[in-house]
Steps between C-alpha positions, in 0.01 A plus 500: 500500500678805632656637819829296469354161438238569777801557737668173368169312536431578854834396646631840586787508245435849386799514279346261243475621153187532305254228415441302181310756309470380143208561267325209345675563165843484663571854480511769778722459806577128453889572507470659850275210606789248482717686753671250723392679818135490407518133390692408819247666718217328324654160497573524869131572552392209287738254683369628827129443399281203604541349246746658254534378144785508251243621244467817703865571525647770267673231304170390348420852370849481330417167340157611378624831359659297216161406392354840503362514856556821703473505879367707772475453875169565676560538875268602780734616771325428819818492709729212565347162475169639397637622172361302201622531136549325167729526200268531213574404145326703222464437132270605218423185287444608148264589344304578827482858623530391862789415714496201716660499854623175684670467835630135493479355846413838634417705700748425791496619865584367843160551640193393304196690614176620342619849565828434317308358194272799487790735522682325219184497290451867538870568410473276196192681372653845552846423357394272204218728412738798475694335227477651151416154349176359600543207735216240459571303822757394750544129555659369826564149625654518842655176648238474772391158591119458464359464858853502634659716771463818282151425375315337812148424393557674172568831678729643235283400215211667669705821543599493134140467390400782736773724349365439147719213377341212308644148444691459165671217308844400654818581323741340758451153629212499740623199690854385599684286747725666762767332703587645849871504520526594870497127579838317515635319196420162643139598543482628145651184366252297699213691340587373164296186401690174534508462128630854442799421741570192304500695176735761648731224615473320159619824325789533734606137458468557131768777504266786465638815671345844559673828469436873473589690184521851373386710201716306267279188554179675402515345139528159666199584727299602199588180302362289784200725561423505132507121477269483801250747347498321158445161672232625746326741259522836673621836385810667609683827418803556299843430659558878530205527737662275763824680460308813582370339815855394596639836444237670708532278800837334506712815573320533843536133570132426437534244219654154477548264214531131579584196286499130549767348288606154398854376562601625156375856587195504295216701651191290527289709743487866600329745735502886495429630854417853603507642856308771681624538853497160665260359233627290211295429202560265206323658201683326217633142479517190276677176420595290205381155430824368627445716820164341557638143450789563750275680745738792486194741548436339842855557628507850340176614677612346838839679477332829408276470809786389724756765380226785523460414877874490539524848333248640761161475316204430714260383234512335153228560255459218237307756291166368372321173453414525132408136438425187692830349414701808609298520818568137588879544427518814721281355778766235560747755625284589797374848598140594476263603225400867504215655311475870459217746505544545120517814280294809539416795276449876597291612200571852387351479165242219456496511125877492478522200735238303299693577187820373648345180626365419156820589325715294739278199462548524120874539542545190723275296262709609207841426672378150604387433155814618337712284728274200471404499876159370617282718703576298821871504463713727714634804332747670718538800273146587575407345829825493699766729599583613147158672483584737780 
C-alpha cells in the first residue's frame, strides 16, 4: 500500500507516515512500517469499522512478528466510510516455496457492500501478486454474522463468491456469544441465570475478590492458565507469547489482566481481556481446581462484564464456544449466540494452496499426537486466537 497509508486509510489525515510494507521474509521496509503515525491512523480506522477487531490492530502485527510473520496492509481507498482494508500477515512455512497470507478478522470497513468486496479483492490480487515471494492464497475471516445485518439473506457471502473467494477451514472461532453492554447494570445482572447469580454471590460470601493487575502478574496468569490447559487438554503458547500480547496492547489501554483471589491472596481464576474501540474480548482465561470449587470463575466473569461496561465498552465478546461445557457456562451470562460467515480464501496459486492445506493438516495432527490430545479436543494454539 502506498500514498501515505492511502491518505491515512481514507480519513483525510494526509500527514500519516507510510504503510506496513514488509516482505514475507521479514526484510524490506519493516522498520518504517511500525511508525507510530501510520499505526495510529490504521488503528483509528479499525476501531471505526463495523465491526473492528483487536486482531486487525497494529498490535497484533507486533505480536506475530516474534513468530516470523511479516505484515502488509491491503486497502481499497474508496473514500470515507466506503474504504475497506485488512492487515495481512505473511509467512513462508518451510520447506514450501510459497508464502501464505492471512488477515485475521479482516477485512474491515464501515460500509459492507458488494462493490467494496470487489474493490478489496482487486487490490489484494494486485498487491499480493506483486510481492517477490509467491503468495499461494489470502485467507480472511471477517466478524460478520451469517444472515445478520451485514449478511442479509447471505448477501455478503454471495458477494465473496462472485469476487472469486471460496469457503475455507476456520482459524478463529466461528461462533461466539456477545453481550450487549448498552443495557444498565441491573438488566445485565438480570440476564444471568438464577443459578449463575447464586454462584457469583457464593464466591463473594466465601471471600473471593476480583482485581486488576499489571505486567508483573503475568507469571501468575500463566500458572493458572497452564493448570487449566493441562486439566482440560488443550494447547497454549509459552509464557512469553502472552507477555508479547500484553506489551502490544496494554500501553494504549487496550489490555486488562483480572484475577479472582482467595482471602489469602492466592489467584484461583484469571482473565486476559483485549479491547478494540468499544468492544471487549476475552481471548484467554482459566481457573484452578480451587477456583472451580469456590465458584471464583463466575464472580470473575461477572466483574469483567460489569467493569467493562463501567469503563465505556458497548459489547463483551466471550470469544468462542469450543465445547458443550464451555458453551453452557458462557450461555449462563446472557447475551446472544453469534455465528459468523466463516473463513474464505482468495486463491492466487492453486498448487501452493493445496500444498499448504496438506502440510497444515499434518502439522496439527503431529502437534496433537505429541501433546496427547484427542482429535476432538480443543487446541487453542491451532484453532483459536493463537493461530492468528
